[in-house]
C-alpha positions in Angstrom: 118.6 -25.0 53.2 119.8 -28.4 51.9 123.4 -28.9 50.9 123.9 -29.1 47.2 126.1 -31.9 45.9 128.2 -31.2 42.8 129.3 -34.2 40.7 133.0 -34.7 41.0 133.3 -32.1 43.8 135.6 -34.2 45.9 138.0 -34.7 43.1 138.1 -31.0 42.1 138.8 -29.2 45.4 142.4 -28.1 45.6 144.8 -25.5 47.0 147.3 -23.7 44.8 150.4 -22.8 46.9 154.2 -22.6 46.6 155.1 -25.4 49.0 158.8 -25.5 48.4 159.5 -21.8 48.0 160.8 -22.1 44.4 158.3 -19.5 43.0 156.1 -22.0 41.2 152.7 -22.9 42.4 152.1 -26.5 43.4 148.6 -28.2 43.9 147.3 -30.0 46.9 143.9 -31.7 46.7 141.5 -32.4 49.5 142.9 -35.9 49.9 146.3 -34.3 50.6 147.8 -35.5 47.4 150.5 -33.1 46.2 151.4 -32.2 42.6 154.7 -30.4 42.5 155.3 -27.9 39.7 158.8 -28.4 38.4 158.7 -25.4 36.1 161.8 -23.3 36.2 162.4 -21.2 33.1 159.9 -18.4 33.7 160.2 -15.5 36.0 157.6 -14.8 38.7 156.7 -12.4 41.5 155.0 -13.3 44.8 153.6 -10.5 46.9 152.6 -10.9 50.5 150.5 -8.4 52.3 150.5 -7.3 56.0 147.3 -5.4 56.5 145.8 -3.4 59.3 144.0 -4.9 62.3 140.7 -6.5 61.2 142.1 -7.3 57.8 145.7 -8.5 58.3 145.7 -10.5 55.0 144.5 -7.6 52.9 141.4 -9.3 51.7 139.8 -7.1 48.9 143.1 -5.5 47.9 143.9 -5.2 44.2 147.4 -5.6 42.7 148.3 -4.2 39.3 151.6 -5.4 37.7 153.0 -3.9 34.5 155.9 -5.7 32.9 157.2 -6.3 29.4 154.3 -4.4 27.8 151.7 -6.6 29.7 149.4 -5.8 32.6 148.2 -8.2 35.2 145.4 -7.5 37.7 144.9 -9.7 40.8 142.4 -9.3 43.7 143.0 -10.8 47.1 140.3 -13.5 47.7 140.9 -16.8 49.4 138.2 -18.8 47.7 137.8 -19.3 44.0 135.1 -22.0 43.3 136.8 -25.4 43.7 140.4 -23.9 44.0 141.5 -22.4 47.3 144.3 -19.9 47.1 146.9 -18.8 49.5 146.6 -15.3 50.9 149.4 -13.9 48.6 149.5 -12.6 45.1 151.4 -14.7 42.5 152.2 -13.4 39.0 154.0 -15.4 36.4 156.2 -13.0 34.4 157.5 -15.5 31.9 160.6 -14.1 30.1 160.3 -10.7 31.7 162.9 -10.4 34.6 161.6 -7.2 36.2 158.4 -5.2 36.6 157.9 -1.7 35.2 155.5 -0.8 37.9 153.5 -2.4 40.7 150.4 -0.7 42.2 148.6 -2.0 45.2 145.2 -0.6 46.3 144.2 -1.6 49.8 140.5 -2.0 50.6 140.5 1.3 52.4 141.6 3.1 49.2 145.3 3.6 50.2 147.6 3.1 47.2 151.2 2.0 47.3 153.5 1.9 44.3 156.9 0.4 43.4 158.9 0.5 40.2 161.5 -1.7 38.6 161.0 -4.6 41.0 163.1 -7.6 40.0 161.3 -10.9 39.4 162.0 -14.3 40.9 161.4 -13.0 44.4 158.9 -12.6 47.2 157.9 -9.0 48.1 156.1 -8.0 51.3 153.9 -4.8 51.2 152.9 -3.5 54.6 149.9 -1.2 55.3 151.0 1.9 57.3 148.4 1.0 60.0 149.5 -2.6 60.4 150.6 -3.7 63.8 
């Protein structure tokens, strides 16, 4: 199979990641140029996963976040077309300072829940079978 060349592909490939730990996603392109995100007014929540052997990043997991009358759904994938993502969930909460409920469904069907998680923090959820 021949490689397919997409116009502008080399300018579009990027990685969205929080490089400085301030809770706001920065962008790094394939040429290692960095665009820092200086936002600071809105709340956020970052969720790291520690999965079981064979899937330590929790690929395929689904995170549901309810806060301020809104619901966010995220799925753990590492590649999204031209933008590569870190193996973590990131939810921008805006003016809402705490979640009402968080529900994580692991790929094996196990469900973990947490309520009233404050924003502006990094949370780590660990699968019971993790090493």
